[in-house]
N, C-alpha and C positions, 0 to 999 in steps of 0.2 A: 861385606855382606851384612845386612841388617838381620839380627836374630829376633824372631817373634817370641817375646817372653810370655805371650798369652795363648800360645798354640794349644796347650793342654788344659786351658781353663774353659769351663762350660757355663758358669753362672755369673751374673752380674756381681753377686756378693763376693765371689772369689776374685774377680777382676778388680773390684773396688778396694778390697783389702790389699791386694798385691800392689796396686797403684800407690796407695798411701805409704805402705811400709817399705817396699823395695825400690820403686821408681822415684817417688818424691821424698823418701826417708823422713816422713812426717810422724813425729812422736808426740801425741797429745797428752801423754802421761807426764811428760817433763819438757814442755815446749821451750823453756828458757835456759836449758842446761848448758848450751854452747855459747850463750850470748856474752859478749865482752862490752858491747856498746849498743844502746837502744835510743830511739827518739820517741818522745811523748809529745804528740801534736795536740794542741788545745785551742778551742775557740777563743777563750778569754783567760785572763791571768788568775784563775783559780780552779780551772777545770781538771788539770792533771791531779791535783791533790784531792779534790772531791771525788773524782772518778776512780783513782787508783793510788792514793797516797800511801797506803800500807804496802802495796806491791812495790812501789818506787823505793821505799825504805828498805825492804827486803833485798831488792836487787842491788842497791847501793852497798848494803852491808856485805853482799857476796862479792863485791869488787867490780860490779858492772857499772860502767859509766852511763848515767842517765842524762840525756840532754832534752831540755824543753824547747819546743817551737810554739810560740804564742802568736796566733793569727791576727788578733785585733788588739786595740789599745785600751779597752775597758772604759771608754769615754762615756758610755750611756748608763753605766751600772749604779745609779743612785736615784733616790726619791727626794733628796735634799736640794731644794730649789736655790739655796745660797751657794752651792758648790758648782763651779764651772766644769765643763767636760775636760778642759785642759788640766785643771787642778786635779781632778779625779784621776785622769790617766797617769799623772806623775805619782800620785799616792799609790795607785794600784801596782805600778812598776816596782816601787820599793817594797810593798807588801809581798809581792810575788818573789822577789829576791830573798827576803827574809824567810818566807815559808819554804822555799826550795832548799835553803841551807839546812833547815831542820831535817830534811829528808835525804841529805847528802848530794843534792844536785848543785853543780857548780857552773854550768853553762846554760844560757838561755838565748835563743834567737827570737828577736822581736820583729815581726813583719809589719806591725803598726797600721793595719787596715782599720777603718773606722768601725767601732762596735755597732752591731746591728746591720752593717752594710757591707759585710765581707763579699767581694765579688766572686761569682762562680765563673772563672775566666782562665784563659790560657796564661795570662800574666802571673796569676797566683800559682798555677801549676809550675811555671818556670822558676818562681821563687823557691818552692818546695824542692823542685828537681835539683837546683843548685846545692841546697843543703844536703840532700841525700847523696849526691855525688861527692861532695866535700867530706862528709862524715863517714860514709859507707857503713851505716849501722847494721847490726845483725838482726834487728827486728824493729818494727814500727808499731806504736800504739796510737789510736785515734778514736774519736767517738763513733758509735755505731749509727750510721746515717739512716738505718732502717728502723730505729726505735719508734714504735707506734706513738702517736700523739705528741711527738716532740714539736713544740711550737716555735722554737728559735731557729731562724734560717742559718745563723752562724754555725750552729751545731751540725745541722744537716750538711751544709756545704763543706765544712771542715772534714767531715768523714769521707764524703765523696772525693774531694780534692786530694786528700791524703792517699786514698786507694789508687786513684788515677795517676798520681805523681809517682808512686812506687812503680807502676807499670811503665809509664812513659820515660822515666829517668834511666831505664835500661836501654833505650833506643838512642843511638848516637846522633841521629838526625833531628831529634827533638831538642830544641834549645841548644843547637850545636856550638854556639859561641862559648859554652862552658868548656868544651874541649880545647878551644883556642887559648884558654887561660890555665891549661894543665890539668883539668879535672877529667876523670874517667867515667864512663857510664856506670850506673849503680848496679852492682852484681853481688852484694854481700848478704842480702836479706834472706832469712830463713822463715820468717813469719810476719803476718799482719795480725795484730790483736786489737779487737774493738772493745772499748769500755763503754759505760752507759748502755748496756745491752739487756734486752729482755730474753735473749736466747743464749745464755752462757753455755759453753761446752768445756770450760775450764774455770775453776774457782780457786782462789788463793785464800788460805786461812790467815786472817789478819787479827785474830782475837787478841794476841799479845801486843798488837800495834794500834789498836783502835783509839786509845786515848791520845797517843802521839799524833795520829792522823787528825783527830779533832782539834788538837792544839795547833797543828800546822794550818788547818782550815781557818781557825779563829784568828790567826795572824792577819787575815784579810778583814780587818775591822771595818773598812769602808763598806763591805758587803754584809757584814754580820754584826751590827750593833746589838745591844742586849735584847731589844724587843723582837728583832728578827731571829736572833739566835735561840730564843725560847721555843720557836717553832722548828727551826732548822736542825737543832741537835737531835730531837727525837725523830725527825724525818730521816736524817742521815743514819742514825742507829737502826731504824726500821729497814732501810735499804740494805745495810750490811747484814742484818739478820735474814733478810730475804735470800741473799746469796749463801750465807753461812749455813742455813738450815738444809740446803741442798746437799751439803757434804758432812753434815752432822757436827758442825762447830757453831760457836756463838756468832762470830762476825766473819764475813768474807767479802771479797771483791770478785765480780764475775767478768769474764771475757769471752768473746766469740773469736776463736783463733782458727785460721784456715791457711793452707798454703796459697801463695799468691796466684797460682794457676787457677784456683777455684773461684776467683773473682771475675771470671770471663767465660761466657758461653757454657756454663756448667749447670746441668739440670739437677744434680744431686748434692749441691753444696750443703743443703739443710740436713743431710744425713750424718754429717760429722758431729 
């Protein structure tokens, strides 16, 4: 017999709160508390550190295994006409590995799609699905695909592909050849957290880690030579202050965190 947990509830507010706390067990006050392993999915080989480098270091220091999934090869990220795309991609791979080590990240998956040309396709979802099923992370980080005015298609597509793959990887008939090689449907995730967001509902204080974050970003020398860094350092500090001010600290990193169920047919997702 199915028990109606909402039998004595009269208002949407009561139902909404009961759904979050008792049914979904969603705790926005401490969303990472049970995490042992997380994936950080990035469009290019510098987005995890730019979007959430301080949080990555905090998680690593807490004993959480942070794994990067880099969607593209970084082939296009230069204005230097003397540098070929193949040379740049190799440089960026080394920069990413060095930067990741500073933050305690030891594993990186490279999907190696061409920079600026990430397909929005079933094949990419299958790639992500296989990783999700193999690693069974407790949470997934990805760029917010709904960020207004985001001009880069790799960023928008990475966000959508990540969210969709979390959903589809739970379905045994999606990319079912994964099961033939011993993988199980993904069922471990407790949250999806979107970085690069204009609507944060959770902010991490990174005041004591801001300088390390900037150091890890600057490892990407191909992206941030001195003339570009003169603009990007104050830009990055301003973004961190934008988030930090919302919780009364100097520097922060903002996330939009929601239970996976709320990414489908839900009219009240924005209320979290």
